[in-house]
Structure formats: structure tokens, C-alpha cells
C-alpha positions, 0 to 999 in steps of 0.5 A: 774321472777318465774318459776312454779313448774312442780311437787307437792311441791315447788322446795325448798321443793322437794330438802329438803331446807326447813327442817332447823329450825329457831332459834334466834341468840344471837343478836336477829336475826334469824339463821338456824339450821339443825339437831341440827347443826348451819348453820350460826353464832349463834352470829351475822349472818350478820357480818359473811356474811360481812366477807365472802363478804370482802374476795372477793376484787372486782367484782360483786357477785352472791349468790346461795340460799336465806336462810335468806338473810344475804349473799345477804344483805352483798353483798350490792351494789356489788350484781348482783342477787340471784339465789333462789329456789322456796319456799324459799321466804316465810320463808325469808319474815316471818323471816326477813321482812325488809331484804325481802323488801330491796332485792326486785327485786334482787332475781330470783326464779327457779322451775327446774334444767335446767333453774337454771343451765344454768343461774348459768353457764352464770353468773359464767363465769362473776362474783364471786359465793357465796353459801348461808349457807342454802345449807349446809343442802343438800350437794348433791344440793350444790355439784352439783352446785359447780361442775358446777361453777368449770367447767366454769374455764375449760369447757368441750364441746362435739361435736357429729357427727356420720356419714358420712365421708364427713360430719364429715370432713366438720364439722372439720373447724367449730370445730377448729374455735370454739376452737380459739374463746374459747381457754380454752374449752376442746373439745371432738369429739364423732363419730363412730369408722370408722371416728376416724382417720379423726378426729385425723387429726384435731389439736384443738380437745382435745380428741375423744370418739368412740361410741360402743354398750355402750354409752361412759362416760365422767369424767366431765359433759359437759357444752355444747354439739353440736349435728350435727347428725340428726338421733335418735342415735345422739339425744339419745347421746345428752340426754345421756351426759346431758349437761347444754346447748344442741345445734343442733339436738334433739328429740322434740315433733314435731320430730327431730329439731334443738334446742339451749338452749343458745338462743332459737331464734337462733334455730328458725333461724337454722330450717329455713335455715338448708335445704338451705345452705351447711352443711359445713356452717350449722355447723359454724352456729350451733356453733354460728360462721360466716360461712367461706370457709377455709378448716379444718387444717389437719395434716396427719401422715407420712407413716409407714412400713405397709402403702400403698406406695404413687404412683410415681408422676405425678398421678391422682385419681378417686373415682368411688363409693359412700359409701362402702359395702352394703352402696353403693348407686347404683343410685348415681353412674355414669356408670364406663364405662362412667368415664373410657372413660373420663379418657382415653381422659384426659390422664395421670396415674389414680389410683382408690380408694374406698372400696373393693366392688368398685374394680370390678367397677374400673376394669370396668372403665379400671383401671389396677390391679396394680393401683386399690387401692380399699379396700387396703387403710385406711384413713391415706393411702388415705389422703397421696395418695390424698395429692399428686394427680395432679387431683381428680375426684369422686362422692359426697363422703367422699374421694372427700370431703377429696381431696377438703379439702386437696386443690387438684384440684377436680371435684365432679360429682353430680347426684340427691343429692343437691349441696346446702347441700353437695358440697365439700369445698376447694380452687380448687374444682368444681361441675358439675350436670345435669341442672335439678331442681329436681336434684339441689333441691335434690330429696328424691326418685330417679326416676326409670330412674335416668335421672340425673346420666344417663345424664353423658357422657365422653365429659362433664366430660372431659370438666369439668375437663379441665374447672377447669384446664384452663390456658387461658380465651379462654379455660375457656370460651370454656369449659364453653360453652360446659358444658352449651350446654350439659345441665349441671351446673358447679359451684365453691362452693366458689361462694356460693348460700345460703340465705345470698348471696348478688347476690340473689336479682339480680340473681332472674331476670336472666334466668335459663340458664347461659351465659357461662361466669358466670355459678355460677350465673345461679345456684344462679338464679335457687336457687333464683327462687326456694326460690321465689316459 
């Protein structure tokens, strides 16, 4: 197979591989000289090549560079393939026509770097690579390719994920699973400074690169870079690092799309499903793994003398905002007074967490000053506090994703963001949302009335919390009936509603209003109907 050149002159000519001079060796065979220096034996080039091959006791051999074909010929039946540069064939065929005919079908010519490098990396992990002496004429080319081969013994893999806290957190389980499948890789996680503490909790990640005004540099060229960030800053970093294989979000002629240099067909599938599955699972899929429901393994550091004290048990935690500072997404937030009444009815001791701009919101919810921790915690403090909470209530936000990942009983309050994409994942988390198709699908611009968030009242929050903590079947059914009667959906994200759900065919025939004993199935039915349309 021959790739066509993208610039004047063949690839070999552009790189300077054809500047060597052909002279006869003492045995009459052709040999190569460059600037007066012999690149191969001036006595018997083929015998010299056979000695090189004999030094490799077993296994298949990949030859990089064609030259005059001696190394490829010496490999004989052990030759896997020759990775040659377009333009080398004419010189070889003229100088050694019999050898050219003998090697027919064993040579693949390349006209650009990306395809050559990707094929070399694929083969180097399976076979022994030898470089034809003709490459000594251009040391920069040989050094570049040798560096790639050496890198396959301890490959560097980058994961680019710039925001948000919830999304960064949800990607950690997939990255940890990738590390288990590829234990010899070195994984560097690239993120914004705000989220560095979150990534530090995750064992299996070998290092963290914090993105500042100047793009970070790495000492070794990455073989693979996965970009989970679907915004221009993330795609720019993907190009900046110049990996051999790019996977994930990238800038293309048709905008930002998911790509996969390893398997283009995989990219086609990713673009079909990316808006129809939880991002938690999308990250697994981008990495080429089977999606799982296991939360990430997190190691929270112990408190220090300056840490915020952990409240005395038992206690509960509420998160009343979404974002921090100017990034607070006001329409996403349910009225704090509504949540406050629900907390009073649920009883117990409640602590508020969030950014400092949420301190006033917590006061409006009735949280006393001594239990208002908004703006007083860093990520480590927050993780320790959430780890000890009996129950957590909050919006679609980073702290709620963290509470779910830590295995705490958690109620996530959704408005117009889609739970298909954003539901938190954990063993004891439930999601509630008004039963509105526009909300379930995730509206891009909320209506002026913001009907979904305005639909919340204290009773539905109380019943949803009691539903999660129900200890008897009767209590479970009673709370489910109340939730459905008030026009809300409740589901456990583990009862997934994604494309691969085996319930979808059956669920499409179910009514959109769920029987109280299977509210998750109603959600699946709604999603199945959406897909049918």
C-alpha cells in the first residue's frame, strides 16, 4: 500500500534519504556511501546484514528503511514487513532488481510522518525493530524513529481533562481501569490547577500536569493522548503535545468531534453515542474499555493542623449551589428556602458546603452560621467531611459527584441538565427530576419560567430522601408513589438507561408514567421513546 505525498518531491527526497551515492562493493554488489563514508560493508553488504539478523535469536523482525534491501533480505522468513519511505523503491529496484522482485509484497511505503509513526509503534510492541543502514545518512530521522521504538517499553500516556470538578472526578475510574489493563504505561493527567487535588486522590495516576498560561511540557513524547475536554482549550493542548495517537475530542474540519487515530471506526461509534450515555461511561468508551459502574478508588489524605474539623457524628450535608463565584449557574439552583424546609422536616443536623458565594444561600436555607462551611473548605476538607456524612443532598455539582463516589447515601436534585449525561455514579445515589421531556433530554437554553427547578417543593425532596433510606418494601413503595404523583422521576443511575441497556426494547412499549414499583423503567421508557423519535 502506498500513501500519496502531500508535498512536492517524494517523502524520501524531502527527508534527504536519497542523497547517498551507490558504489560497487568488493564482491561486486551495490553499496551506499554518504559524503564519502560507507553506510554498509564495502566487502559483502549481505553477509554483514545476516550477522545483524543472527544477533536476534528469535521472533519476527520489522525493518525500517529500505535502502538497498540487504537487511530485509537477510531477515528472510522472519521478516514481518519493511516500513519504507516513498521514493526509495526506484533506487532499490534499479540497483538490485532480483532482490526487489523477491521482496515484493513485504514492503509498505509511507508518504508522511503520522501514518509511519503509528504503524511503527504498533509493530514495535510486538516485534524486534531493525533500522536499515541507509538511515544513518539522516541522523535526525533515525533518532526520531528510534525514540519512538524505545518509548514503547515504557509508554507515556496523557489524559487531558480541564473541567469541571464533577467531570474530572467521573473520569478517574476509567483512567484507573486503563492503568490496570496497561500496567507498564506512565499516565500523566493534565488538568486545571483547581482540580489537581481531586486527581491526587486517585492511585494509579503517575503524575499531574497543571495547565497555566503557558502550556506544560513533557520530557518524552506521548504515544497516546486522550482528550476528555470538548472545548477549544482541550483540543489545543491535544495538538500541542503532538502524540503519536490522538483519541477523544479534537478540532476537525467539521468542528470539535471525537476522533481515534488507533481505530477510525471507533471514532464513528463514539460520535453516535456521546450524547446518549453518562459521561462516566463515555470516558471508559473513549479509552476502549467496557463501561463499569464501580466508582473510582480514592485515597483521601488525613487532616492536618490547619484542616477544617470534621463535624461530630451523626451529621448530614447539603450543597445548595452549582459552581462557585461568577460561575454559579443560577437557573440550575432550586430555591434554598424550599430545600431548607425539606431539611427541617427530615430532621437531623445539617452542614452546608460550597463556595463562599453560597454562604448567603445557606443562610436563606436556615443553616446556622456555625454549620455554614461555605467558602471555608478546600477539596481535601470537603472529601473528609463528605466521607463521614450520614446523608448528602445537593444539585448536579462536583460535591454531589464526590459524595456519590465516596459511597455516601446521596440525593441529586436535577433541573434542566440531563441525567443521561450527568447523573452521579456511586453505590448509594439516587436522582430526582421533574417529569418533563425537555428537562430529561437536557435543554440548552432554559425557559424564562425555569419550570423544572420551580416545580420542586419540600415534600418531593423529603420523599426522595426517605425513598433512598427506606428500610421496608412498604416504605419504599409509599415514597415512590408520592414522587410519581407529584410529577417527578426518581431513578438510581446504576439502573442505567443508555444505548446498550437490554431493557430498552421492552421499555419502549411501556407508558411514560411509571408504575410505582419500577420508576427506573419509566425513565428507560421515556428514553427509548426519545430514541425512536
